[in-house]
N, C-alpha and C positions, 0 to 999 in steps of 0.2 A: 714209520711211526706217525708222521704227519697225517697220512691217509686214515690211519686207525683212529686218531683223535678227532679228525674232521668228521668221519663217518658217525661216531657216537654223538658228537655235538649236534650235527644236523638231524640225526635220528631223534634225539631228545627234544630238540626245538620243534620238529615237525609234529611229533606226537603231542607235545604240549599245546601247540596252536590248534590242532584238530580237537583236542580235549576241550579247550576253551570254546571252540565253535559249537560243540555239541551241548555243553553244559550251561552256557550263559543264557540269560533271558533277554538281553538287549540285542536287538537285531544288528545294529551298527558294530557292536563289539564282535559279534559272531562273524560278520562279513569281513571285518579287518583281520581277524585271526585266520579266517579261511584264505584270504589273499596271502598272508604271511606264510601259511603252511604250503601253499602252492609254490611260493618263491623258494622255500627251503627244499622242496622236492627237486627243483631244478638244480640245486647244488649237487645232488647225487649224480645227475647226468654229467655235469661238468667234471666231477671227480673221476668218472669212468671214461673221460675223453670222448664223450658223445655230445660234442658241442652243439650240433644241429638240434638234437632232442632237447637239450637244455634251453636253447633259445625258443624253440617251439613251446616248451612248457611255460616259459615266462610270457611269451606273447599271447598264446591262445588261452591257457587256463587262467593265468593271473589277469589277463585282459578281460576275460569273460567274467571273472569274479568282480572286477572293477565295474563292469556294466551292471552286474547284479547289485553291486553296492549303490550305484546311482538309482536303480529302480527301488531299492530298499529305502533310500533317503526320500524318494518321491512319494511312496505309497504308505509307509509305516509312520504312525504317530509314536515317536520314541519317548514322548513325555509320559505316557500312561502305562500302567502295569498290565501285563497280559496274563490271564488266568486260563489255562488249558482245561478242556473238558474231555475227560477220558471216558469213552463210551463202552467199548467192548474189549476186554483184555484178551479174549480168545483170538480175535482177529489180529491184534498186535503180536501175540505169541506166534500165530501161524505165519504172519509175514516175516517175523524174525527168523523162524526156522527155515523158511524158503530162501531168505537172503543168505543165511549161513550155508545152506546146501549149494547155492549158486557160487558163493565165494570159494568153497572147497573144490567144486568142480572146475572153477577157473584156474586153480592152482594145480590140481592133480592131472587134468586132461593134457596140458602141454608136456608134462613130465613123462606121461605114459604114451603120448601120441607119436605121430610120424615126424620125420626129419623135416623141419620147416625150410631149411636152406635148399633142399632138393626141389621143393615146389615153388619157392619164390626166389629164384636165383637172380642176383643183380649182376649186370655186366661189369666185370672188373675194369673195363676200359674207361667207363665214366664213373664219377663219384656217386656216393650214396645220396647226397643232396640233389644232384642233377637227375638221378633216376626217380626220386620222389617227385620232383618238379615236373618231369616229363609225364609221369602217370597222372598227376593231379591236374595238370592243365591240358591234357588231351582226353583221356578216358573219362575223367570225373569233373570236367569243366562245368557242365550244366548243374550238377548237384552243388558244386562249390558256389556258383553264382546264385542259385536259389537260396542257399543258406545265408548268403550275404544280404539278399533282398529281404528275407524273413527277419533278420536281425534289425535291418533298417526300419521295417514296418513296425516291429515291436517297440523300438525306441521312440518312433513318432507317436504311436498309440499311447505309450506311457506318458509322454509329455502332454498330449492332448487331455488324457484323463486326469492328470495331476492339475492342469490349469483349470479344468472344469470344477474340480473339487475346491480349488482356491477361490474361484468366482462365487460358488455357492456359499462358502463360509463367509466371504466378504459381503454378499448380498443380505445375509441374515442380520447384519449390524444395523443399528438405527442411524439416522442422519447425524445425530450428535456424536456418536462414536466414530463415524467415518470422518467427520470434520476434525475430531480430536486426533485421530491417527494421521491424517494429512498434515495437521499442524506440527505433530511430532516429527514427521518425515522432513518437513521444510526446515524446522529449527535445528 
């Protein structure tokens, strides 16, 4: 009975958070709801006793959303209202149809496909986590490190671009306004 109630509670919360993400016009609200939705998704893994996947969901996806959150805070001016310009509804409709077909294919193909366990057998002598770690840090070590370096470069570039934007906006002020701001900061 507990699992039944927990499933529907987390399902409702997850759908509600992603609904807020899609419908809100404030970027920081959307990013906060996205992070909460990713955390609620990890609850499903924990309920299924897939603790490793639950922790990976928390660390990787929720952590990535938090990095996106920091980029959003740096780059978006949340004080002004955003007005979207809708240019071509045919393109939007076509992209929607393609996304729907891809989603249906992602659901149907594994159901009709081959037995995955036969192709990707895990040695029962070692655990699931050890097998993932062995493959990740041997066969896929270079792409793993390249992804880490790319994220580091993106974070540094974001900080540099945000600081340039602050310097430009600060340089547009007159000397009297700069003096007034400095006096406010000291007082």
